[in-house]
N, C-alpha and C positions, 0 to 999 in steps of 0.2 A: 168822645162820642162818635159812633159809627155813622158815616154819611148815609142818608136815606136811600140813595141809589144802590149802595152796597147791601143795605138791609133787604131791599127788594130782591136783589140778585140771590141772596142766601135763601130767602123765602121761596123763590122760584126753584132753587136747587132742592129744597125740601119737598116741594110739590112734585117735581120730576121723580124724586126718589119714591114718593108715595104711589104715584101712578105706575111706575115701573114695578114696584112690589105687588100692587094689585094685579097687574098684567101677569106677572110670574105666578101669582096665586091662582088665578083663573086658568092659566095654561098648564102649570106643572105641580100645583099643590102648595100646601102650607110651608113646607121646608124651603121651597124655592122662593116663596114670598118673603119669608123672614130673611133669607140670605140676601136677596136683592135689596130689601129695605136696609139691612145693615150696611151693605156696600155703599148705597147712596147716602146714608146718614153719615158715614165716615167722611165722604167728600164735603158734605155741608158743614159738619162740625169743624173740619180742618179749615174751611174757608172762613168760618166765624172766628176761629183762633187767629188766623191771619189778619182779619179785619180789626179785631180788638188790639192786637199788637201794633199794627201799622198805624192805628189812630192815636197811639200814645206818643206822638211827636213832641219832643221836649223843646224844640225850637222851630224856627221858620226858615232857616237857611236851606239851600238846595242839598247840601251835604247831609244835614240832619234828616231831611225828608227821604233821601235815598237810603240812608242807614236804617230808618224805620221800615222801609219797604223790604230791605234785605232781611232784617230781623223777623218781619212777618212771614217771609217765605221760609226761613229756617224753622219757625214755630209750626207752620203749616206742614212742612215735610216731617218733622218729628211727631206731630200729632197723628198724621196719617200712618206712619210706620207703627207707632205704639198701639193705635186702635186696631190696625189690621192684625198685628201679632196677638193682641188680646182676644179678638174675635176668633181667630184661627185656633187658639189654644183652649178657649172656653166653650165654643159651640161645636160639638162633635159631629152634628148633622149638617154641617155647612155644605151648601151646594156652591162649589167654587165658581162655576161659570156664571151663575146668576149674581153671586157676590161681586165678582170683578166687573161684570156688565153694569151693575147698579152703580158702582163707583165711577166707571167710565161715563155713565149717563150724566152724572153731576159734573164731571170734568168737561163734558161737551157744553154744558151751560156756562161754565167758567170761561172757556175760550170763546164762546159765542158772545158773551157779555163784553168782551174786549172790542167787539165790532159795533156794539150798540152806540148810537149817538145820544139818545135821550133816556 
């Protein structure tokens, strides 16, 4: 089961992605909005993959907890690469700047969450 705090964080990533995509759409049009939304979605989906894998701890020892975290990071990295390649190959009208900025916006949420206390 994914911890409620982590679910909240992933929801915030999705909201940031949506707001970014809307901003891109208003500023630069539909193609930019789709690209920004795709980039942000990749960040959120990768975080969800990490959370699912890291929550599958088979034991309670420190070593098992650390292994689960490392496995989660590997899954997150692989998910990110696979999704970015899939989008780049399948969406010919990709606006690269908006796509990468959308992804970076969700990364900002990720690193900011590390500073949150509650």
